[in-house]
N, C-alpha and C positions, 0 to 999 in steps of 0.2 A: 664299610664300602663293600659292594657286591663283588665277589671274586668269580669272574667268568671262567677261570681256569678249572673250576670244579664241574663245569658243564661239558657234555659231550659235543662233538662236532655237529651232530644233528640238532641238538637243542639250541646251539648257537645260531644255526641256520633258521630255525623256527622263529627265534627272537628277531632276527634280521627281516624275515618275511613279514612278521606282524608289524614291525616298525614301519615298513614301507607301505603296507596295505591295510592298516588298522581302520575299522574293525574287520576281521576276517573269520569265517566260520571254521570249525574243525574239519568239515568236509572239504572246504577249499584248500586248507593246509595240506590235508592228506593227498588231494588230487595233484597239488603242485609237486609233491615229493614222489608221486607215483606209488603211494602206499595206502593201505586200508586205514580207516579211522581207528579200529581197535589196536593197530600196531603203534599208533602215535599216542594212545590214551595215557600211557605211563609217563611219557615225556611232557605232555600238556599238563597233567596233574601235578608233576613235580614243579614245573615252572609257575603254576598258579600258587602252589603251596609256599614257594620261596618268595612270592610277591613280585616276580618278574612279569607275570601276565595276570590280567583280570579277565573274567568271562561273564557275559550276560546272556541269558536265554534269548533266543531269536535275534540276537545282535552279533555275538561272536567274541573273539579274543582281541584285546588291546593291551598296550603296555601297562604294567603295574606300577605302583608308586615307588617300589624299590628301584626298578630300572630307570624310571624317569628321574629320580633323585640322583642316581649315579651318573646319568648322562649330563645333567646340569652341572654336577660337581666337576666332571671331566672337562666340560666346555669352559667353565670358569678358569680352570687351571691352564687350559690350552691358550686362552686369550690373554693371560697375564704376561707382562713383559718386565724386563730388568728394572726399568724406571719406576715400576710400581713397588718394588721391594728393596731397592738398593739402600745402603746406609752411607753415612759419612765415612770417607776413607781414613784409615790410620796411616798417616804418611810420615816419612822421615827424610831429611836432606841427604843427598848423595855424599856430602862431605862429613856426615856424622860417623862416629866410631861404633865399634861393636858394643862397647859399654853403653853408649847412648841408646842403641837399639834395644838392648836388654831392659834398660830402665823404662823405655817407652812401652815395651810389650807388657810389663807388669802394671804400669800406671794406667794404661788404656785397656787392660784386660783383653789383649788381642792375640790372635793366633799367628798373625803375620803383619808385616809392615810393607807398605808400598813406598818404594824409594823414588824420589823426584829430584829433578835438577832445580836450579834457581828460578826457573820460569814455571815451575809446577808441572813440567812434562815428565812422563813416565821414563824412569831410568832403569828400574829393576824391581825386584821383590825379594824380601828376605823372610824366612819362616822361623818358627821356634826351633825346628830341627836343624836348620842351617847354623843358628847361633850356638846350639848345643854342641854340634860337631866341632866347631872352631874353638869352643871354650874348654872342652874336656882335655885335661892334661897339658894345657897351653897357658902358662902363666902370663904371657904377653898378649893374650887375645884381646884384652879390654881396649888396647890402643890401636888395634887393627882397624882400618877404614871399612865401613860397612860395604863399600863398593867392591871389596876383595872377596866378600862372602855371598853377596846377592846373586840371584839369577838375573842376568842382564837382558834388557830389551835388545833384540827382538825375540828372545826365547821365552818371554813371559806370555802366558795364556791370558787373554783379555776378553771382555765382552763389551758390546755397545748397549746404550740405554734402551734401544728398540728391539733387542734380541729377546726371544721368548725364554721364559724361565725353564721350560722343558729342555731346550737346547743348552741352557746354562747348567742345569743339573747334570746333563750328559757330560759336559766338559769337566765338571768337578769330579765325577765318578771315573771317567776315562783316564784323566791325568792324575788321579789320586792326590788332589790338592784340596786345601781348606778355604782358599780365598781367591777371588777373581777381581782384578781391578776393572772398574767401569770407565771406559775412556771415550772421549769425544775427539774425532779426527779433524784437525784443522789444516787446510792446505797452505803450504808455504811457498807456492810457486815452484821455481826451479830448485828450491832448497828441500823439497820433499814434503813430508807430513809431520805435524806435531801431534803427539798423543797427550791430550790434556786429561788428567785424572779428575773425575767428577764424582766418583763413588766407589763402592765395593759391594760384592755379594759373597757371603760366606756360607758354609754348611749350616751354621746356626740360623742365619736369616732364611734359608730355604726351609729349615725345619719349622720355623715360626709360621711360614706361609701354609704349610701342610696342616699344622695344628689349627690355625684360624679357619681354614676351609672346612676341615673335618668338624669343628665346633659349630660352624654355621650350618652345615648339613644336618647335624644332629638336632639343632634347634628347629630347623624347618620341618624335619620329620616329626618332632614332638608336637609342633603347632598343628600339622596336618592330621595328627591322630587324636587331637583334643576336640 
């Protein structure tokens, strides 16, 4: 992927100008910035060399394949929502014990478990770290109810199926967590709102998305160059 941070502010402005006014000549670019063409020659040459811009005699500059590919990649990422990537939730009943939770973590190869009540509604979430803390040096930890260890709703960070994966990634990073329950809110009238657990998003699932998009971009670039 192209790293825009390697470019100067002026080079970024040139790319933005070309994007809006393509094709545009070097003279027109220089005039827009109030500079001479020789002053911009090194910037334009670098952008062409990196594949950000293409140039044709008597036509001008237009976006290069590298930049177009990155714009498409970013657009795909921006348009994706949680519903596109969420997996089946790893759930455990609120009445389960810490021992039950530890066994579930291993059998399901999970980083966390979403705790639900008898109606499948969100009650809390418990992580590997939570279970490790309660188990170390505590011989009676196995029989402790998972409800005593979990992070309780409404303190659980959740996402909706229509939320963007970019916002979801920000939540994972900001709160330094590995798993987000995906919930569907159902109105209960005067009794409030029920949070039905319909899926989960993890650091692993987010990584899979990035790998798939990067692989697709690489394949498109290979096809375009053949």
